[in-house]
C-alpha positions, 0 to 999 in steps of 0.5 A: 488376089491380095490388096496388101495396100489400101493406099496409092501414091496415085489419083487416077479419077477414074480408078473404081477403088477411091472414085467409084459408088463403092467407099468401102476402102476408107474404113480399111487399115492401110496396110495388111497386117503380117497375122493378116498376110498369114492367116491368107497364106494359110486359108489359099494354101489349104485350098490348093492342098483340099483340091489338089490344085496344080498351081495357084496364082496370087496377085499383090493388088493395092491402093498400091503394092510398091507402098508396102516397101521392100522389106514389107513385100520380102516378108509378105513374098517370103510368107506367101512361099513357105505357105503354100509351096509345099502343096503347089505351084505358086504363081506369084503376079503383082499390079503397080502403078510404076512409080516407086519401082526400083533396082532394089524391088526389081531384084527382089521381085527377081529372086522370088519369081514375081511377074510384075504388070504395070499400069499404063496408058499410052502416050503423056496425054493419054497417060496424063489425062487420069494418072497423075498425082494428087497436086496434079502433075504428071506420072508418065516419066516415072512409068516409063523409068519403070519400065525401062528398068523392067525391060533390063536383060537381069530384070526382064524375067519379071516383065508381064506386060503393061494395064491399058485403061483406053479413052476414046479422046485419046489417039489409038495410033498414038496410044498404040505406039507407046506401048509397043516403045516399051517392049511389052510381053502382053499388054491389056487393054480395058474399058473404063468401068461404067454401068447403066446407072453411070453409062461410059463416056460417048462423046459426039453422036458416034452409036459405038465409040469404043468399038470403033476405037478399038478398030482402028488400033486393031487394023494397026495392031494385024497390019502390023504382024501383031508383034505383041500380044494383045490379050483383049482381041485374043480372047475375042476370036473363036476359040480364043480363051475365057478371061474375066472380061469374055467368054462364059468360063466360070469366074476364079478371081477371089479377093483377100481386103487388106484386113482380111476381108474375103471380096467378089472380083474387086471391079464390082466396086463401080456398082454400088457400095459394099456390092463386092462385100461377101461377109467372111474373112480368112481368119473364119472361113475358107475359100470353099465359104467364099466360094458358096456366096451367091454373087459368086456361085452365079458367074459359075454357071455359064450362059445360065447365070447371064440374063435373057438378052445374052443367051440369046445372042449369038456370040454370047460363047465369045463375050459372055455377056462382059465384064460382070461389073459392067452389067449393072442398073439399079432395079435389075441388079446384075441381069441386064447385057454390057454397058459396053454391048453395042461396042462388044458385038462390032469390036467382034464383027471387027475381029472376025474380019481379019483370018487368025495369024499364019503359027511361023513356020518352027526355022523363023528365029527373027524374033528374040523372046527375052528366053532367046535373049538370054540362051543366045547371051550363055551361047556365046560361052560365057555369058553377062554378068547380068545374065549370071546374074538372073542364073544366080537370082533363080538359083537362090528361088529354088533353094528358097522353095527348098527351105520352105518345104523344109519347114513341114519337116523340121520338128521345131518352129523356132529356126524358121521363125528365126529366119523370118524375122531376119530375112526382115531385118537382115535380108543379106545375111541370109542371103550368103547363107542361102546362096551357099551351094551345100545348102541347096545340097542339103535340103535336097538331101532332107527332101529325097526319102530315096537318098542313100544312107550316109547323112541322114535324111532324118537330120533337119539342116534349118537350125543350123542355117538360121544359126549361121544367118545369125551369126552373120548378122550380128543377131543373138539368137539361142536354138537345138542344133542337131549334131552330126559326129560330135561337130555342128556345120554352120554353112559359109562359116565352119563346123564347130567339133566337141566331143560329147556332145549329144545328138541335139546342143543348144547353140546360142549366138552373140556377136562374136561368140558361140555358146554350146551346151549339150550331153556332157558339154557346155562350151563358149567359143570366140570367133576370131576370124584374125586368129588361128583356127582352134582344136574346137571351132574350124572355120572355113577357110577362103582364097582371095582371087581376082574377082573377089574370095572363094571358099575353100570348102572343104568340110560342109557334110553336104560338100560329098554330093559329086558322086567322087570322094572328096577330100576330108580337111586340108592341113594347113600347108595342104591349105595353103599350097591349093590357095595359092593354086587357085588365084593363080588360076583364076590370073590365069583365066583373066589373062586367056579368056578374059569373059569366061573369068568375068563369068566366073568372077559373077558366080563361082564361090566355092572349091573342093577339093577331091580325095586324091586317086591314083588311077586319076589324078587329073579330076574335076566335077560339078553337082547340079543341086550345087550352084556356084561350087566345083570340085577339083583335084588339088593340083599344082600348076594354075594353067591347068587348073584354069583348065579345070575352073573354065571347065566344070563352070560351064557345066554348073551355068548350064544346069542351071539354065537346064533348071528353067528351060527344057533343052532337050525334049521332055521323055527323049531316050535317043543315045548319041555316040560323041568322041570324048566317051566310049558309050553312047550318051544321053542328049543332056550329057552331050549338051553339057560336054559341048558347052564345056568343051567350047570354053576349053577350045576357047582357052586353047586357041587364046594360048596358041595365039602367043605360044603356038607351040601345044597349045594349038594342038591342045585347040585344034583337038577340042575343037573337033571334038566340039563340032562333032558334038554339036554336028550330031546334037543337031542331026539327033532330033531330040532338042527342043526348040529352044535347045536347037536354036542354042546349039545352033548359036553355039555352032556359030559361036564356035567358027567365031573362034576359029576365024577369031585365031587366025 
């Protein structure tokens, strides 16, 4: 847990950080410095590497982490991803009050794959009993606005759930209904922090008011069919799994405060001043040293670390003594049962009174998850703008992770440091470069030790990426950039061709120009976008299309990733001809299938010309590591080119989905016969085929509606192929549950196109 900001914009009177016994926050810096964040990330990475951990969970906390702002959070997230992801999978999370959440921050969290939990106590009366601003004003509307943002399809992947601190004076039914109204993936119910020195509020004569309150909510939840995961109730079932508050699993949380101090779990701040201190910090002490602190070590001992009363209890394996902080009593320390012990015993009896839920039958698809919603949207054949934005954001996250992995293979830190600076100062310039399809292809090549000869995997792509970003941002910089065949290629911008360069050249970026020194070359090149290409500067050309502009990429060395020969740089007339065909083809797509045109507008960034092949004059392709690009043979007919674009963009979208979800059962070796190939195909290949052919069917059906002729025959041809492929996939039993749902929805979309064409 990283305490990235030690102040808060709310003044909640039940907050253990500011309102309870420990007041060390007063001496902490307001925000975690860059140096502290770097040391923390380095310590976490060091621990993951030494212990070969499969995953590390990092929670951004406070105070209020959103007070860092978008720029500060971007810098922090980039540092964590860069330092940790080369060694393990990083599960990034954040707990926030949600007051400052906006679209920019939501996009940032999707980009960096951050799961966001929001603190929210229910209906307005319940929430505003404690969660208010310092002037006493309500936070309820602010938090609901934040939750509404997280529910939007493009941000739903970052919605982790709601954390609700209960108060027995609130109406449990109204709290339950308010929580469910926000459609959270999970709800965490928390008992208010208390100790034997400062017991919890117990209004009236009820001996176990918390068990009564929670029991009422539990019964409502069970009667409703358990519509949302409520972790407390699930954890208290036999075999329900340990949490920090329940069960005997070893404690696995350490806190890094804003000043870099290692602390024990921060709920200890409710016990006494300094209760969470360890005396260690990230600058001088490792994770292992902090974990050996006696207060941490005793919580690794299971039942042996509990008091005698707890060890003798028949439900100790489920209760686990309750939250460690809730055991505190002056004189006996933490060697006590929980101050909520009677409530926990009664609550376990309540949970046991209801049978566990019966797992739904595999065919039950009545409930939709965010994954279902995304797949159902794409199964229409095209997908909405929000789904395309989500796919693009996840692809960018993959590119960023690959970039971080390549950092350790880079011969210099200068390029990385420049990228980090630009990501903070000019994030749109960095984003524009990293979204270029062949940046990811180059990073994959760099990391692939088994790559075939051709482009040397020894070539470091980071300097060219950083130089391109600096040039786009107008930020002066100097880097040593690798040279290939007398050329330096800057992704999205173009290639600098200077015979006589050595393997590396010093490149200085100034607004509108590049200065190059290397070998026998010392030259300044002016980059005037209105001037014609020079002998040395070959800009990447682009084409105006209805959705904006698309690059005509015939210079990037990593565009050669399609398993087919690509065209070398086109001469001016050929490039202009291809540009005119692409622009006209885009118009045709808008005319025939507007929904597919919107999908093209939302994600297709580059078109690569394939080299001519007399034996196969009409070819097209996509590459899994080049999302945002398609390759086509130059063809003069816009109607034909339109079909190629739609067909290949289907493959690109589905490839991005397969980076996220297993639609085919892992390890499946089935081969399926399909009408469009002579050889049996693996399930994923068939899935790609039917998804592409569905879109082509929709194109031809649209054309047949206005000019039947040959279009009707083409529509029937592709309809038959797609039907046969879908049926073969469903009959193969090779799909995962998500895959079966997706292909089933494809079948519905296919039949709807038939009905719509009559």
